[in-house]
Structure formats: structure tokens, C-alpha cells
GUVORO-673586 format. One line per field, with one value per residue (C-alpha): residue in three letters; x, y, z. Coordinates in Angstrom, 1 decimal, always signed. Each point is the difference from the previous one (the first is absolute). Layout:
BEGIN
code	(ALA ...)
east	(X ...)
north	(Y ...)
up	(Z ...)
//
This chain:
BEGIN
code	(MET SER GLY ALA ALA VAL HIS HIS PRO VAL TYR THR GLY ASP ASP GLY ALA LEU LEU ASP VAL ALA GLU THR ILE ALA SER GLU TRP ALA ALA LEU GLY MET ARG GLY SER PHE LEU ALA ARG ASN LEU ASP THR GLY GLU GLN LEU GLY PHE GLY ALA ASP GLU PRO THR PRO LEU ALA SER VAL VAL LYS VAL PRO LEU ALA LEU VAL VAL LEU ASP LEU ILE ALA ALA GLY ALA LEU ASP PRO ALA GLN PRO VAL THR VAL ASP PRO ALA THR SER SER VAL GLY PRO THR GLY LEU ALA ALA PHE ARG TYR PRO ALA THR VAL ALA VAL ALA ASP LEU LEU GLN LEU MET LEU SER VAL SER ASP ASN ALA ALA ALA ASP ALA LEU LEU ASP LEU VAL PRO VAL ALA ASP ILE ASP THR ARG LEU ARG ALA TRP GLY CYS GLU GLY ILE ARG MET ARG HIS ARG MET ASN HIS LEU TYR GLU CYS ALA ALA GLY ALA ALA GLY ASN ASP PHE SER LEU ALA LEU GLU LEU ALA VAL ARG ASP GLU ARG ALA GLY ARG HIS THR ILE GLU THR LEU ASP PRO ALA ARG ALA ASN THR GLY THR ALA ALA ALA LEU VAL GLY LEU LEU HIS ARG VAL TRP CYS ASP GLU ILE ALA GLY PRO ARG ALA THR ALA GLU LEU ARG ARG LEU MET GLY LEU GLN VAL PHE THR GLN ARG LEU ALA SER GLU LEU ARG ALA ASP THR LEU ARG TRP PHE GLY LYS THR GLY THR PHE LEU HIS LEU ARG HIS GLU ILE GLY VAL LEU GLU THR ASP SER GLY ASP ARG VAL ALA MET ALA ALA LEU THR ARG ALA ASP ARG ILE ALA GLY VAL ALA ALA ASP ILE ASP LEU ALA ILE GLY VAL ALA GLY ARG GLU ALA PHE GLU ALA LEU ARG CYS ARG)
east	(+71.2 -0.4 +2.0 +0.0 -0.7 +2.5 +0.0 +0.1 +0.7 -1.9 +3.0 +0.0 +1.4 -0.8 +2.1 +1.1 +3.9 -1.1 -2.3 +3.2 +1.9 -3.1 -0.2 +4.1 -0.1 -2.9 +2.1 +2.7 -1.7 -1.6 +3.5 +1.3 -3.7 -1.3 -3.5 -1.8 -0.7 +2.3 -1.1 +2.2 -1.5 +1.9 -1.7 +0.2 -1.1 -2.4 +1.8 -0.2 +1.0 -0.4 -1.8 -2.8 -0.4 -3.4 +0.4 -0.3 +3.1 +1.0 +2.4 +2.0 +1.6 -0.9 -2.6 +1.8 -0.2 -4.1 +0.1 +2.9 -1.7 -3.3 +2.2 +1.6 -3.1 -1.5 +3.5 -0.2 -3.9 +1.1 -2.1 +3.2 +3.3 +2.9 +2.3 -2.0 +1.7 -0.8 +1.6 +0.1 +0.7 +1.6 -2.2 -3.1 +1.1 +0.4 +2.5 +2.5 +3.6 +0.6 -0.4 -1.8 -1.3 +3.3 -0.1 +0.8 -1.0 -2.8 +0.5 -1.5 -0.4 -1.8 -2.7 +2.0 +3.1 -2.5 -0.9 +4.0 +0.7 -3.4 +1.0 +3.9 +0.7 -3.8 -0.3 -2.9 -0.2 +0.1 -2.8 -2.6 +1.1 -1.8 -2.7 -0.4 -0.4 -2.2 -1.9 -0.1 -3.9 +0.9 +3.0 -2.4 -2.3 +2.1 +1.5 -3.6 -1.0 +3.0 -1.2 +2.7 -2.4 +2.6 +2.0 -1.7 +1.3 -1.3 +2.7 +3.1 +3.3 +0.4 -3.0 +2.3 +2.4 -3.0 -2.0 +3.2 +0.7 -3.5 +0.2 +3.9 +0.7 +3.6 +1.4 +0.4 +1.4 -3.3 -2.1 +2.1 -0.4 -3.7 -0.1 +1.3 -2.2 -2.7 +0.7 +0.5 -3.4 -1.7 -1.2 +0.8 +1.3 +1.5 -3.0 +2.4 +0.8 -3.4 -0.6 -3.9 +1.2 +3.4 +1.1 +0.3 +0.2 +0.4 +3.0 -2.1 -1.4 +3.3 +1.2 -2.8 +0.7 +3.5 -1.1 -2.7 +3.1 +2.4 -2.5 -1.6 -3.8 -0.2 -0.2 +1.6 +3.4 +1.8 -0.8 +0.9 +3.2 +1.3 -1.0 +2.3 +2.5 -0.4 -0.1 +3.0 +2.0 -0.9 +3.4 -0.8 +1.1 +0.1 -3.0 -1.4 +3.1 +2.4 +0.9 -1.2 +3.0 +1.6 +1.1 -3.2 -2.2 -2.0 -2.7 -2.4 -1.6 -1.6 +1.0 -2.6 +1.3 -1.7 +0.4 +0.0 -1.2 +2.8 -1.5 +1.2 -2.0 +1.4 +1.1 +3.5 +0.8 +2.6 +2.0 -1.3 -3.5 -1.4 -2.3 -1.1 -2.1 +0.3 -1.8 +1.5 -1.9 +1.3 -0.8 +2.8 -0.6 +2.8 +1.3 +2.4 +0.4 +2.8 -0.5 +2.5 -0.8 -3.7 +0.9 +2.6 -3.1 -2.0 +2.7 +0.5 -3.7 +0.4 +3.1 -1.9 -3.3 +2.0 +1.9 -3.1 -2.0 +2.4 -0.3 +2.0)
north	(+104.3 -1.3 +1.0 +1.5 +4.0 +2.4 +0.3 +3.6 +0.0 +2.1 +2.3 +0.4 +3.3 +2.4 +2.5 +0.9 -1.2 -3.5 +0.0 +0.5 -2.8 -2.6 +0.8 -0.3 -3.3 -1.1 +0.9 -1.4 -3.4 +0.4 +0.3 -3.4 -1.9 +0.1 +0.6 +0.1 +2.4 +1.6 +2.0 +1.2 +1.9 +2.1 -1.8 +2.8 +3.3 -2.3 +1.6 -2.6 -0.7 -2.8 -1.0 -2.4 -0.8 -1.4 -2.7 -3.5 -1.9 -3.7 -0.1 -3.3 +0.1 +3.5 -1.5 -1.9 +3.1 +0.3 -3.7 +0.5 +2.6 -2.0 -3.2 +3.1 +0.7 -3.6 -0.8 +3.6 -1.1 -3.6 -1.8 -1.2 -1.3 +1.3 -2.8 -3.0 -1.6 -1.1 -2.3 +0.6 -2.5 +0.9 -2.8 +2.1 +3.9 +2.9 +0.6 +2.5 +0.7 +1.0 -0.7 -3.4 +0.0 -1.0 -3.2 -3.1 -1.9 +0.6 +2.8 +0.8 +4.1 +1.5 +2.8 +3.5 -1.9 -0.8 +3.8 +1.4 -2.3 +1.3 +3.4 -0.2 -2.3 +0.1 -3.7 -1.6 -3.0 +1.8 +2.0 -2.6 -1.8 +3.1 -0.3 -3.7 +1.9 +3.2 -1.3 +2.9 +0.9 +0.7 +2.5 +1.8 +0.1 +2.0 +2.0 +1.4 +0.2 +2.2 +2.0 -0.7 -0.3 +0.8 -3.6 -3.3 -3.2 -3.1 -2.8 -1.9 +1.0 -3.3 +1.0 +2.3 -2.9 -2.2 +2.7 +0.5 -3.9 +0.0 +2.4 -0.6 -3.8 -0.3 +2.9 +3.2 +1.7 -0.4 +0.8 +3.4 +0.6 -0.7 +2.4 +3.3 -0.9 +0.0 +3.3 +1.5 -1.4 +0.6 -3.4 -2.9 -3.6 -0.5 +0.3 +1.6 +2.9 +1.0 +2.8 -1.4 -3.2 +0.5 +0.9 +3.9 +3.6 +3.4 +2.1 +2.5 -3.1 -1.1 +3.2 +0.2 -3.3 +1.0 +3.6 -2.0 -2.7 +2.7 +2.1 -3.1 +1.0 -3.8 -3.2 +0.2 +1.6 -3.3 -1.2 +3.3 +0.4 -3.3 +0.1 +2.9 -1.4 -3.1 +2.4 +0.9 -3.3 -0.3 -1.1 +1.3 +3.8 +0.6 +1.7 +3.2 -0.3 -0.1 +3.7 +0.1 -1.1 +1.9 -0.3 +2.2 -1.6 -3.2 -1.6 -2.2 -1.4 -3.5 -0.9 -1.9 -1.4 -2.2 -0.7 +3.9 +1.4 +2.1 +1.4 +1.5 +1.6 +1.6 +2.4 +2.2 +1.3 +2.5 +1.3 +3.5 -1.3 -0.5 -2.6 -0.8 -3.1 -1.1 -2.1 -1.2 -2.2 -0.8 -2.2 -0.4 +0.2 -2.3 -3.6 +0.2 -2.1 +2.8 +3.1 +1.9 +3.2 -0.4 -0.2 +2.9 +1.9 -0.9 +1.2 +3.1 +0.8 -1.0 +2.8 +2.7 -0.6 +0.2 +2.7 +2.3 -1.2 +0.2 +2.3 +3.5)
up	(+58.5 +3.5 +2.9 +3.4 -0.1 +0.9 +3.7 +1.6 +3.6 +2.5 +2.1 +3.5 +1.8 +2.8 -2.1 -3.4 +1.2 +1.1 -2.9 -2.4 +2.1 -0.8 -3.9 +0.0 +1.6 -2.4 -3.2 +1.4 +0.5 -3.4 -1.6 +1.2 -1.2 +3.6 +0.9 +3.4 +2.9 +2.6 +3.2 +2.7 +3.2 +3.0 +2.9 +1.9 -2.0 -2.4 -2.8 -3.3 -3.5 -2.4 -3.2 -0.7 +3.4 -0.1 -2.4 +1.2 -0.5 +0.7 +2.6 +0.2 +3.2 +1.5 +1.2 +2.9 +1.6 +0.3 +0.9 +2.5 +1.9 +0.1 +1.6 +2.4 +1.2 +0.6 +2.0 +1.9 +0.8 +1.0 -2.6 -1.4 +2.3 -1.6 +0.9 -1.6 -2.0 -3.6 -2.5 -3.4 -2.6 -3.2 -1.7 +0.6 +0.9 -2.3 -3.0 +0.7 -0.2 +3.4 +3.9 +0.6 -3.7 -0.7 +2.2 -1.4 +3.7 +2.5 +2.7 +3.1 +0.1 +3.2 -1.4 +1.1 -2.4 -2.8 +0.4 -0.1 -3.0 -2.1 +0.6 +0.0 -2.6 -1.9 +0.7 -2.2 +2.0 +3.7 -1.1 -1.2 +3.2 +1.8 -2.4 +1.0 +3.9 -1.3 -3.5 -2.9 +0.8 +3.9 -1.4 -2.4 +2.5 +2.4 -2.3 -0.9 +3.5 +0.3 -2.8 -2.5 -3.0 -2.2 +0.6 -0.9 +1.1 -2.4 -0.1 +1.2 -0.9 -1.7 -2.1 -2.1 -1.4 -0.1 -2.7 -1.5 -0.6 -0.9 -3.3 -0.7 +1.3 +1.7 -2.2 +2.3 -3.3 -1.8 +3.2 -0.4 -3.3 +0.0 +2.9 -1.6 -3.3 +1.9 +1.8 -3.4 -1.1 +3.3 +0.9 +2.4 -1.1 +3.3 +2.5 +3.0 -2.1 -0.6 +2.8 +0.2 +1.0 +1.7 +3.2 -0.5 +1.4 -1.0 +0.8 +2.0 +1.9 +0.8 +1.5 +1.6 +1.6 +1.0 +1.2 +2.2 +1.0 +0.7 +1.9 +2.1 -1.4 -1.2 +2.0 +3.4 +0.7 +1.1 -3.5 -2.4 +2.2 -0.8 -3.7 +0.2 +1.2 -2.4 -3.3 +1.6 -0.6 -3.6 -2.1 -3.1 -0.8 -3.8 -0.4 +2.0 +2.5 -2.6 -0.2 +3.7 +2.0 +2.5 +3.9 +0.5 -1.5 +0.8 -3.0 +1.3 -3.5 -1.9 -3.7 -2.0 -3.3 -2.6 -3.8 -1.0 +3.2 +2.1 +3.5 +2.8 +3.0 +3.4 +2.5 +0.1 +3.4 +0.3 +3.2 -0.4 +0.3 -3.3 -1.0 -3.9 -0.5 -3.8 -2.6 -3.7 -1.6 -3.3 -3.5 -2.4 -3.8 -1.2 +1.2 +2.3 +2.7 +1.4 -0.6 +2.5 -2.1 +1.0 +3.8 -0.1 -1.4 +3.1 +2.0 -1.4 +0.1 +3.7 +0.7 -1.9 +1.6 +3.3 -0.7 -1.2 +3.6 +3.0 +1.9 +0.0)
//
């Protein structure tokens, strides 16, 4: 009988109560047919909770955060001009539903505005235009030099769609069906869903990156400050931020969505001084292009983790 082995996640928690929250979140996800990893950390106390935090996962658009940090660091160092104009032509640019990727005619945009489009509306064409200026290999090399060993960048954003089309033609529904089937079987027909060949990261590495960005312990302070500002402009709030909305709360995040992948990483700041970084990396075990219950479960996880980790 073939099929993937039953997976039992490794739990993280600095005390029994935090372990209980981690186990509750994992159980709630499993009940919905969600697999994945989760980690939340109070950036000031260091306390954390989660599960599966060291499992490499294809990142989809979450990889735009480390990409942005490298580009911003080059800008801060004077190696790249934020005002440099870049022309993006729909005939050759990346596929995607938002931003320049959805344009029908060529548009010329400054480097700094490509960064904003990439992080605020997850524009794939903006991301690949930046990768024309700073190649994938250079991004990966810089991440390794910074000690981000749990994060790998291996391909452009459009390669996600090229690999899906290679496996399923122009039938995106078939590509989703293949992704879910392969998830159950533990194999990878679509190359960019294979952690050994995709842009990948772990929840632990991503929370570690956010920790260093928020504490100005990576790149230069001008770069980290601008990355924080840009992550605060994200327009998608249906996941981790969905149950963390109040005038006293500020969310800085980045989602990632492709086929059965639904991710988000980010940091929650409160007026009382709490700062909690989170990474939720999920794979759905059912064929569904829209899954509001999965997004909601990610949001519930964020709220439960924040309530457990906030300073009292």
C-alpha cells in the first residue's frame, strides 16, 4: 500500500501552557485537513510556541520578504538606485493576478515602487523585475552570508507557473489536483512544490529572520526600517491578521499562496509594547481554490498564540 507516512509534528513550547496551545493549534489544523508548521515568538521575552518549525516548505510569495531585504540593503549601500526606472512588459513578465502582472500594456516603474508593489499586493511581475537587477543566485548567496541557512531562493516567481503548466498544461484545476494528490503520496510532480528544488524556508528560519529585522540585527538599519514599513502596507488580511484587528494592534505581514499552499509570516505590535513574530506555513489536503475556513484557522492560530505569548 503506497502513500505518505503518518506525520507527527515536533512541538515547541517554553512551558506546559505554551505546549498546550501549540498542540491545540495543530489539532485544529488537522481537523480541517491542513498540514504544515507554525511558530510564534515574543521578540522581547524570547518565549515561543509552535510545531513542525524546522520542516522545509515551499514558500510561494513569502520568499518576497528576504528578496526585498537584499534589494533594500543594496539600496542602502548605494549599489542600487531606488529611483531607477524599470519597464515591465506583459509580453515577457511574470504571471499573476495583481499589480503589474495583471497589466495589459508596458509600464515603467521605479525600483522602490517595484518593492512596494511586490510586498503590498504580492506582484509577481514586480518581483521578477527586481530579480532582473539582482539575480536569484545573488539573493541566495547574500542570505547565506547573513546566516539565514533555513531559507533558500532557487528560482524566479514565474517558474511556479511554468512548472505547473509543464505538469498540467493550462489547466490550473488539474495542477491543484496534482498538488493535493502528491501531498498525500509524498511525491512532487510539480517541481516548485518539492522542498529540494523550490524556494523554501522553515517556520523557525522565517521567525528568526523577522526577529533580526525587527531588532536591526541583519543588513543595515535603513534597510530593515524600510522593510518593516513596506510589510505594514500589505492589503491581504484574511489569514494571521484576521483575528488581530484593533486600533491598538499593528500587523506587518506577507502572505504566500500557490495551488494548495496558504502561508503568512509577520509581526504583531501592540500599543502596550508587545511584539510577536509568527510564521504559518500550510498545505491543504483537499482540492479547493477558495478555502475561507483554512484562512480562518490560520487567523485563530495567530490569536491564540498572541494571547499566550503577550506580556501580562
